[in-house]
C-alpha positions in Angstrom: -9.5 2.1 17.4 -9.8 3.8 13.4 -12.7 2.1 10.9 -11.4 2.3 7.2 -13.7 1.7 4.1 -10.9 0.4 1.9 -8.1 -2.8 3.4 -4.6 -2.1 4.9 -1.9 -3.1 2.9 0.1 -5.5 6.3 2.6 -4.0 5.3 1.6 -0.5 6.3 0.6 0.0 9.2 -1.9 2.8 11.4 -2.2 3.9 14.6 -4.9 6.6 15.7 -5.1 7.9 19.4 -4.7 11.9 20.9 -4.9 12.9 18.2 -2.3 11.8 16.3 -2.1 8.9 13.6 1.1 7.7 12.9 1.9 5.5 9.4 4.7 3.1 9.8 6.2 1.2 6.5 6.4 -2.2 8.5 8.5 -4.7 6.0 12.0 -4.9 7.5 13.1 -7.2 5.0 12.8 -5.2 2.4 14.7 -2.6 4.1 10.6 -0.8 4.3 10.4 -0.8 0.1 7.6 0.6 -1.3 5.3 -2.5 -3.2 2.8 -0.4 -4.9 0.3 -2.4 -2.8 2.0 0.0 0.0 1.9 3.4 -2.3 -1.8 2.2 -2.8 -2.1 1.7 1.3 -0.8 4.9 2.4 -2.0 7.1 -0.4 -5.1 6.2 0.7 -4.0 6.5 4.6 -2.1 10.0 4.1 -5.8 12.0 2.8 -8.4 9.6 5.7 -6.1 11.7 8.2 -7.2 14.9 5.5 -10.7 14.0 6.6 -10.5 12.7 9.6 -11.6 15.9 12.5 -9.9 13.1 15.1 -6.8 13.7 13.2 -4.3 16.9 14.5 -1.0 15.7 13.1 0.3 13.3 11.3 3.7 10.9 11.6 5.4 9.1 9.4 7.9 6.6 10.7 9.1 3.1 9.4 9.7 -0.4 11.4 12.8 -2.2 11.8 16.0 -1.6 13.2 18.3 -0.7 9.3 16.8 1.1 7.5 14.0 4.1 7.2 12.7 3.1 3.4 14.7 2.4 0.6 12.6 3.4 -2.0 10.7 1.8 -4.2 11.0 -1.9 -5.0 13.1 -1.9 -8.4 11.5 -5.2 -9.3 8.4 -4.2 -8.8 9.0 -1.5 -11.1 8.5 -3.8 -14.6 4.6 -4.1 -13.0 3.2 -1.5 -14.2 3.0 -0.8 -18.7 4.6 1.2 -19.4 7.2 4.2 -18.1 4.4 6.9 -18.8 1.6 5.5 -16.8 5.1 5.4 -13.6 5.2 9.0 -14.8 1.5 9.8 -14.6 -0.1 8.1 -11.2 0.0 9.9 -8.2 1.7 8.0 -5.5 2.5 7.7 -2.1 5.0 10.6 -2.3 2.5 13.2 -3.6 0.0 12.3 -0.6 2.1 13.0 2.8 2.9 16.6 0.3 -0.6 16.7 0.6 -1.4 16.3 4.0 -2.9 18.9 5.3 -1.9 18.7 8.8 1.3 18.8 10.7 3.3 16.4 9.7 6.8 14.7 11.2 8.6 11.8 10.3 11.3 9.3 12.0 13.7 8.4 10.3 15.4 5.7 11.7 18.6 4.2 9.6 18.4 4.2 5.8 16.7 7.1 3.8 17.9 6.3 0.0 15.9 7.7 -3.2 12.0 7.4 -3.0 12.8 7.1 0.9 14.3 10.0 1.2 11.8 11.8 -1.2 9.0 10.4 0.8 11.0 12.2 4.5 11.6 15.1 3.2 7.7 15.6 1.7 7.2 15.5 5.8 7.2 18.9 7.8 9.2 17.9 10.8 12.1 15.2 10.2 14.1 13.6 12.8 16.5 10.9 12.4 19.0 8.5 14.5 22.7 8.7 14.6 22.6 5.3 12.4 20.5 6.5 9.0 22.1 7.7 6.1 20.6 10.2 3.6 21.2 9.0 -0.4 19.7 9.8 -4.3 21.4 6.4 -5.2 19.1 6.5 -8.6 21.4 8.2 -10.7 23.3 5.1 -10.3 20.6 2.5 -11.3 20.7 5.6 -14.5 17.5 7.4 -14.0 16.8 10.6 -11.6 14.2 10.7 -8.6 10.6 10.6 -9.6 9.0 12.5 -6.1 9.8 15.6 -6.4 13.9 14.7 -5.8 15.5 17.5 -6.6 13.6 20.2 -5.9 12.7 19.2 -2.3 16.6 18.8 -1.7 17.3 21.9 -3.3 15.0 24.1 -1.1 16.2 22.3 1.9 20.4 21.9 1.5 20.7 25.0 -1.3 22.0 23.7 -5.1 25.5 22.9 -4.1 24.9 20.4 -2.2 21.2 19.0 -3.7 23.2 18.7 -7.2 26.3 16.8 -5.6 24.2 14.1 -3.9 22.1 13.7 -6.5 25.3 13.3 -9.4 27.0 11.4 -7.4 23.7 9.0 -5.8 26.9 9.1 -2.8 24.6 9.5 1.1 25.6 11.3 3.4 25.5 10.2 6.9 23.2 11.6 10.0 25.9 14.3 11.4 26.2 15.8 8.0 22.2 15.3 7.0 21.6 17.6 10.4 24.8 19.9 9.6 22.8 20.1 6.1 19.2 19.9 8.0 17.9 17.0 6.1 16.6 16.5 9.7 16.4 18.6 12.8 18.0 16.5 15.2 19.5 13.6 16.1 19.1 10.3 18.8 20.7 7.6 20.0 17.6 5.8 19.0 14.8 4.2 17.7 13.3 4.5 21.3 14.6 7.9 22.4 13.4 9.5 18.6 10.0 8.0 19.2 9.3 9.2 22.4 10.3 12.9 21.5 8.3 12.2 18.1 5.2 12.0 20.5 5.6 14.5 23.3 6.4 16.8 20.0 3.2 14.9 18.0 1.3 15.8 21.4 2.1 19.5 21.3 1.1 19.9 18.9 -2.1 18.7 18.3 -2.7 20.6 21.9 -2.8 23.8 19.8 -5.7 25.1 18.4 -6.5 22.6 15.0 -7.3 25.4 12.3 -4.5 27.9 13.0 -2.0 25.0 13.5 -2.7 24.2 9.8 -3.3 27.5 8.6 0.4 27.5 10.1 1.1 25.0 7.9 -0.2 27.3 4.8 1.5 29.8 5.6 5.0 28.2 5.6 4.3 26.7 2.0 3.7 30.3 0.9 6.5 31.2 3.1 9.2 28.6 1.0 7.2 29.3 -2.9 6.0 32.6 -3.1 7.7 36.3 -3.7 8.3 38.2 -0.4 5.5 40.4 -1.5 3.3 37.8 -1.7 3.9 35.3 1.2 3.5 38.7 3.6 0.0 39.4 1.9 -0.6 36.0 2.4 0.2 35.7 5.9 -2.2 38.9 6.5 -5.1 37.4 5.4 -4.6 33.3 7.0 -4.3 35.6 10.3 -7.8 37.3 9.4 -9.3 34.2 9.0 -8.1 32.9 11.2 -9.6 35.7 13.8 -12.7 34.6 13.1 -12.4 31.3 14.9 -14.2 30.3 17.5 -10.6 28.9 18.6 -9.3 32.4 18.4 -11.8 33.4 20.8 -11.5 31.1 23.3 -7.9 31.8 22.6 -7.9 35.1 24.0 -10.8 34.2 27.2 -8.3 32.1 27.9 -6.0 34.1 28.3 -7.4 37.0 29.7 -9.2 34.8 32.5 -5.5 33.1 32.6 -7.2 29.5 33.0 -6.2 26.9 29.7 -8.0 27.1 26.9 -9.5 24.2 24.8 -9.8 24.2 21.2 -12.4 22.3 19.2 -11.1 22.9 16.1 -13.9 25.5 14.8 
């Protein structure tokens, strides 16, 4: 079991096995609404995963049959001294977006508001068929603050994102699949987690420097102009060529054996 120099809020669970870290929200009786203490825990765990060489993949999920996460606990919002302090904070969505390892989000049930933002911060998203995706903040008099408009726009396009943001109405799992919010649906949470763990294991078996570089490459592809992104990709490939893992990959291919990657 991983050891930390900080305490983890009991509403957040963490496991690490075979280079796959799993962060699970554990407040199902409140639809896994995120409290300030949970936000701190997720932020610290995400940072720890970035620094831990034993972590190659991060999985984000939640416990309970009804909700992945319905966003921040609204009752806790008044605990912030002012709206400005709330604006300036570095929160769990930022931390998940800044994870340098490949990340997967497994969604069972509602992913609303900050919960949808949290999911969109991950590289790969899957869900059960009972999932609902929504940005309901407008119904309460505000807009998302964790990158909702940006992530939705990049994921599903401006027209669909506008529909979700302006109405606040959710879309079901089938629509989420068709629009690209998730790329696979499962009949049960058990089937979903079995598939996610198998996928995470596959990614963890790849050379970790190349996997993290592939993540940088994907972000460049989304955010950079075409010519810059292509040049950046070539630079990343050149850097990979200098790693021991790349040499091991070539040697294993020539010798027709399974490569052993060390992240060096």
